[in-house]
C-alpha positions in Angstrom: 135.1 6.1 64.0 134.7 5.6 60.3 131.7 7.5 58.8 130.8 5.6 55.7 127.9 6.1 53.4 126.5 2.5 53.3 125.5 1.3 49.8 125.0 -2.1 51.4 122.1 -1.0 53.6 120.9 2.1 51.9 119.1 0.8 48.7 119.4 2.7 45.4 116.5 3.6 43.1 117.7 1.2 40.4 117.9 -1.6 43.0 114.4 -0.9 44.2 112.9 -1.1 40.7 113.8 -4.7 40.3 112.2 -5.8 43.6 108.7 -6.9 44.4 106.7 -5.0 46.9 107.4 -7.5 49.7 111.1 -7.5 49.0 111.1 -3.7 48.9 109.6 -3.6 52.4 112.2 -6.0 53.6 115.0 -4.0 51.9 113.8 -0.8 53.6 113.5 -2.3 57.0 117.1 -1.8 58.0 116.8 1.8 56.8 113.7 2.8 58.6 113.5 0.1 61.3 114.3 2.6 64.1 111.7 5.0 62.9 109.1 2.2 62.9 110.1 1.1 66.3 109.7 4.7 67.6 106.2 4.9 66.2 105.3 1.5 67.7 106.6 2.5 71.1 104.4 5.7 71.0 101.4 3.6 70.0 102.1 1.0 72.7 102.6 3.4 75.5 99.5 5.4 74.4 97.4 2.3 74.7 98.9 1.2 78.0 99.0 4.7 79.5 96.0 6.5 77.9 95.7 9.0 80.7 99.3 10.2 81.0 101.4 9.3 77.9 99.4 10.7 74.9 98.9 14.1 76.5 100.1 17.6 75.7 101.6 17.8 79.2 103.8 14.7 78.5 104.8 16.1 75.1 105.9 19.4 76.7 107.9 17.5 79.3 109.7 15.3 76.7 110.6 18.4 74.6 111.7 20.4 77.6 113.9 17.5 79.0 115.3 16.1 75.7 115.8 19.2 73.5 119.1 20.0 75.2 120.3 16.4 74.8 119.3 16.5 71.1 121.4 19.7 70.7 124.3 17.9 72.2 123.8 14.9 70.0 123.7 17.1 66.9 126.9 18.8 68.1 128.6 15.4 68.7 127.7 14.1 65.3 129.5 16.8 63.4 133.0 15.6 64.4 131.7 12.0 63.9 130.9 12.8 60.3 134.6 13.5 59.9 135.6 10.3 61.7 136.3 11.9 65.1 134.6 11.9 68.5 134.1 14.8 70.9 133.6 14.0 74.6 133.6 17.6 75.7 129.8 17.8 74.9 129.3 16.2 78.3 132.0 18.1 80.2 131.7 21.5 78.5 128.0 21.9 79.3 128.9 21.9 83.0 131.2 24.9 82.7 129.1 26.8 80.1 125.9 26.7 82.1 127.7 27.9 85.2 129.4 30.8 83.3 126.1 31.8 81.7 124.9 32.6 85.2 128.0 33.8 86.9 128.9 36.3 84.2 125.6 38.0 85.0 125.5 37.6 88.8 129.3 38.2 89.5 130.4 40.5 86.8 127.1 42.2 86.1 127.2 41.6 82.3 123.9 42.1 80.4 122.5 38.7 79.5 123.0 39.0 75.7 126.7 39.8 76.2 127.0 36.9 78.7 125.5 34.5 76.2 127.7 35.8 73.4 130.8 35.3 75.7 129.8 31.7 76.5 129.3 30.9 72.8 132.7 32.3 71.9 134.4 30.4 74.7 132.7 27.2 73.5 134.0 27.8 70.0 137.5 28.5 71.4 137.3 25.2 73.3 136.3 23.4 70.1 139.2 25.1 68.3 141.6 23.8 70.9 140.2 20.3 70.5 140.8 20.6 66.7 144.4 21.7 67.2 145.1 18.8 69.6 143.6 16.3 67.2 144.9 17.7 63.8 148.1 19.5 64.7 149.3 17.6 67.8 148.0 14.3 66.3 146.4 13.1 69.5 143.6 10.6 69.2 140.3 12.5 69.4 138.9 10.3 72.2 142.0 11.0 74.4 142.2 14.7 73.4 138.6 15.5 74.1 138.6 13.5 77.3 141.5 15.5 78.5 140.0 18.8 77.4 136.7 17.9 78.9 138.3 17.0 82.2 140.1 20.3 82.3 136.8 22.2 81.6 135.1 20.2 84.4 138.0 21.1 86.8 137.6 24.8 85.9 133.9 24.5 86.7 134.7 23.0 90.1 137.3 25.7 90.8 135.0 28.5 89.7 132.1 27.4 91.9 134.2 26.2 94.8 131.7 23.3 95.1 128.8 25.8 95.7 125.8 26.7 93.6 125.8 29.8 91.5 122.6 31.6 92.2 121.2 35.1 91.7 118.3 37.1 90.3 118.6 37.0 86.5 116.7 39.0 83.9 113.4 37.7 82.6 114.8 37.9 79.0 117.4 35.3 79.9 114.8 33.0 81.5 112.6 33.4 78.4 115.3 31.7 76.3 114.0 28.4 77.7 110.7 29.1 79.4 108.8 30.6 76.5 106.0 28.6 75.0 105.0 29.0 71.3 101.7 27.4 70.2 101.6 25.5 73.5 105.1 23.9 73.1 108.5 24.9 74.7 110.5 27.3 72.5 113.5 24.9 72.8 111.7 22.5 70.5 111.6 25.3 67.8 115.3 26.0 68.3 116.0 22.3 67.7 113.9 22.2 64.5 115.7 25.2 63.1 119.1 23.9 63.9 118.3 20.4 62.6 117.0 21.8 59.3 120.1 24.0 58.8 122.5 21.1 59.6 120.6 18.8 57.3 121.0 21.2 54.4 124.7 21.9 55.1 125.6 18.2 55.5 123.6 16.8 52.7 123.5 19.5 50.0 126.7 21.6 50.4 130.4 20.9 49.7 131.1 21.3 53.4 129.0 18.2 54.2 130.4 16.2 51.4 134.0 17.0 52.5 133.3 16.0 56.1 131.8 12.7 55.0 134.7 12.1 52.6 137.2 12.8 55.4 135.4 10.4 57.7 135.4 7.7 55.1 139.1 8.0 54.1 141.1 11.1 55.2 144.1 10.2 53.1 142.0 9.8 49.9 140.3 13.2 50.8 143.7 14.8 51.0 144.8 13.4 47.7 141.6 14.9 46.2 142.6 18.3 47.3 140.3 18.6 50.4 141.9 20.7 53.2 141.2 18.1 55.8 142.8 19.9 58.7 140.6 23.0 58.2 137.4 21.0 58.0 138.2 18.8 61.0 139.1 21.8 63.2 135.9 23.5 61.9 133.9 20.5 62.9 135.2 20.7 66.5 134.5 24.4 66.6 130.9 23.8 65.5 130.6 21.1 68.1 132.0 23.4 70.8 129.6 26.2 69.9 126.6 23.8 70.0 127.7 22.6 73.4 127.9 26.2 74.7 124.4 26.9 73.3 123.1 23.8 75.1 124.8 25.2 78.3 123.0 28.5 77.9 119.6 26.9 77.5 120.3 24.6 80.5 121.2 27.7 82.6 118.0 29.4 81.6 116.1 26.3 82.5 117.7 25.5 85.9 118.2 29.1 87.0 121.2 28.0 89.1 124.7 26.8 88.2 126.3 23.8 89.8 129.1 21.5 88.8 127.2 18.4 89.7 124.8 19.0 86.7 125.7 18.3 83.1 127.8 15.1 83.1 124.7 13.0 82.9 124.1 14.4 79.4 127.2 12.8 78.0 126.0 9.2 77.6 122.5 10.0 76.1 124.0 12.5 73.7 126.5 10.0 72.4 123.8 7.3 72.3 121.6 9.6 70.1 124.5 10.2 67.7 125.4 6.6 67.5 121.8 5.5 67.0 121.6 8.1 64.2 124.2 6.1 62.2 121.8 3.1 62.2 118.8 4.6 60.6 117.7 6.8 57.7 121.2 6.5 56.1 122.6 3.4 57.8 126.3 3.2 58.0 127.0 6.9 58.6 125.9 9.5 61.1 123.1 11.8 59.8 121.0 14.6 61.1 117.5 13.0 61.0 118.8 9.7 62.2 120.2 11.5 65.2 116.9 13.1 65.9 115.2 9.7 65.7 117.8 8.2 68.0 117.1 10.9 70.7 113.3 10.5 70.1 113.4 6.7 70.8 115.4 7.4 74.0 112.9 10.0 75.1 109.8 7.9 74.3 111.2 4.7 75.9 112.4 6.4 79.1 109.2 8.4 79.5 107.0 5.3 79.1 109.1 3.2 81.4 109.1 5.9 84.1 105.4 6.3 83.9 105.1 2.6 84.6 106.9 3.3 87.8 110.5 2.6 86.8 113.1 3.4 89.4 115.7 6.2 89.2 118.3 3.8 87.7 116.1 2.9 84.7 117.3 5.8 82.6 121.1 5.2 82.8 120.4 1.5 82.3 118.3 2.1 79.2 120.9 4.5 77.8 123.7 2.1 78.4 122.0 -0.9 76.8 120.8 1.2 73.9 124.4 2.4 73.3 125.6 -1.2 73.2 122.9 -2.1 70.7 123.6 1.0 68.6 127.3 0.2 68.4 126.5 -3.4 67.5 124.2 -2.4 64.7 126.7 0.2 63.4 129.4 -2.5 63.4 127.1 -4.8 61.5 126.4 -2.1 58.9 130.1 -1.6 58.4 130.7 -5.3 57.9 127.9 -5.5 55.4 129.5 -2.6 53.6 132.9 -4.4 53.5 131.3 -7.6 52.4 129.5 -5.9 49.5 132.8 -4.2 48.4 134.6 -7.6 48.4 
């Protein structure tokens, strides 16, 4: 889970000056290849499916379906920047979307308070993950898998295997169902959060410290970076993002059930891993993650409109994950070869 800034694949300005136009394009291909592929898929499906794919209705459906996955991917990439992984993004959303509903229907809490409680609980779960990883020194994969399983068990216990239903306020539904300029409001949430994360990770000390920890934690410690604080903070941010995604999922579904949520884990991780193969190859990055989720959304939407069966989506996600990990490994090897 190293998070390296790849000088082997990400060309510098000085390097680009000495190259011809053709060689510049070839040099930039590994950097923007996934972006180009996404555009080509959009053009291809628009030509093959002119009546259904390039429509406002399809755009709305893609944004509505994939905005939550994109939020989970962004949440997962924060610990990845520090060289850790957080599997609770797939398990936590199960409990959080149930609590967002049950706190209102069972305890009668106003929806703003219920949302605030869920966000705080998400942050607490992230803090617990951080303690397990940094204080107890448990591998992040094992720690978050264990925590996630506990959260899922709590969701099953809380619901008793039944659906959580009830009449909820219109203000709560509006968190997901509102349209702005013809597009779902969840898309605007995603844009705002993406921009904030991009600024923080690329232009503030917090982002530089996280990437430094992911590249070499021992070296970061020797340079005076309080690595424990930043790693725990990364898990807290990831837990809060997962809780936010759970709230939006509850406002979308209007019911809570423990069988919903786990299917988001794989595409969320795929989006984050794909993000490390584009824009800034060799390390996870915000815009790369958005592109990763976009290519999943475009590919799955196009295939389904061609009549793909129900198993096409998990197959596409799994194959894409393997390809993403392979490309990321290749980027790391290129980095090591360049250093040698």
